[in-house]
C-alpha positions as CSV (number, residue, x, y, z in Angstrom):
1,M,-16.1,195.5,53.2
2,E,-19.2,193.4,53.4
3,I,-22.3,195.3,52.2
4,E,-24.4,193.7,55.0
5,R,-22.6,196.0,57.5
6,L,-23.7,199.1,55.6
7,I,-27.3,198.4,54.7
8,W,-28.7,199.7,58.0
9,L,-27.2,203.2,57.2
10,I,-29.5,203.7,54.1
11,P,-32.5,204.7,56.3
12,V,-30.4,206.1,59.1
13,F,-28.9,209.0,57.1
14,P,-32.3,210.6,56.2
15,L,-33.4,210.2,59.8
16,L,-30.2,211.9,61.0
17,G,-30.8,214.7,58.5
18,F,-34.3,215.1,59.9
19,V,-33.0,215.3,63.4
20,I,-30.3,217.9,62.5
21,N,-32.7,220.0,60.5
22,R,-35.5,219.8,63.1
23,F,-33.4,220.8,66.1
24,L,-30.6,222.9,64.5
25,G,-32.5,224.3,61.5
26,G,-33.0,227.7,63.1
27,K,-29.3,228.0,63.9
28,I,-27.9,226.9,60.5
29,K,-30.4,228.9,58.4
30,D,-31.8,228.0,55.0
31,K,-28.6,227.3,53.1
32,G,-27.3,224.9,55.9
33,V,-30.7,223.2,56.0
34,S,-30.6,222.6,52.3
35,I,-27.0,221.3,52.4
36,V,-27.9,218.9,55.2
37,G,-31.1,217.7,53.4
38,V,-29.5,217.1,50.1
39,S,-26.3,215.5,51.5
40,V,-27.9,212.9,53.7
41,I,-30.2,211.7,50.8
42,G,-27.1,211.7,48.5
43,I,-25.2,209.5,50.9
44,S,-28.2,207.2,51.1
45,F,-28.3,207.0,47.3
46,L,-24.6,206.2,47.1
47,L,-25.0,203.4,49.7
48,S,-28.0,202.1,47.6
49,V,-26.0,202.1,44.4
50,I,-23.1,200.3,46.2
51,T,-25.7,197.8,47.5
52,A,-27.1,197.3,44.0
53,I,-23.7,196.8,42.4
54,D,-22.8,194.2,45.1
55,F,-26.2,192.5,44.7
56,I,-25.9,192.2,40.9
57,S,-22.2,191.4,40.7
58,K,-22.5,188.5,43.2
59,G,-25.8,187.2,41.6
60,R,-27.6,187.3,44.9
61,E,-31.3,186.5,45.3
62,S,-31.6,188.4,48.6
63,I,-29.6,190.0,51.4
64,G,-30.9,189.6,54.9
65,V,-29.5,191.6,57.8
66,K,-30.7,190.9,61.4
67,L,-30.4,193.9,63.6
68,F,-31.8,192.5,66.9
69,G,-34.4,190.2,68.3
70,W,-37.5,192.2,68.9
71,I,-39.7,189.6,70.6
72,V,-38.2,186.4,72.0
73,L,-40.5,183.9,73.8
74,N,-39.1,180.4,74.1
75,E,-39.1,179.0,70.6
76,F,-41.0,182.0,69.1
77,S,-39.0,185.0,68.0
78,V,-39.5,188.1,65.8
79,D,-36.4,189.7,64.5
80,M,-35.9,193.3,63.5
81,G,-33.8,193.7,60.4
82,F,-33.7,194.4,56.7
83,L,-34.3,192.2,53.7
84,I,-33.1,193.4,50.3
85,D,-34.5,191.6,47.3
86,P,-34.7,192.8,43.7
87,L,-38.0,194.6,44.2
88,S,-37.0,196.4,47.4
89,L,-33.6,197.3,45.9
90,V,-35.4,199.0,43.0
91,M,-37.6,200.9,45.4
92,I,-34.7,202.0,47.5
93,L,-32.9,203.3,44.4
94,I,-36.1,205.1,43.2
95,V,-36.8,206.7,46.6
96,T,-33.3,207.8,47.3
97,F,-32.7,209.1,43.7
98,D,-36.0,211.0,43.5
C-alpha cells in the first residue's frame, strides 16, 4: 500500500481520541479513557514509524499529499495537505512517541 494514503491518519487518530474522550468520557470511566488515549497515540506512532521506514528505504527527499484545494481563484490556488520532509518526520516521531 502506498504510504501517501495513510499519512493523513497520523493526526486524525489523536483527534478521534479527543472526541471520544470528550463526549463519551463520563460513560466509559477512567480505565476506558486511558485505553482510548494511549491506543490512538500508539496507532499514530505506528503509522509514523511505517512512514519513516518507507521514507528512508525509498531514499525520498519529501512526501507531499494534497488533501483538497482550500482557496481556488483563477490561476491562484492554496492547497490543504501534508508535506513530510526529514525534519517534520523526526518531529512526528518525537511527538507521537513522547
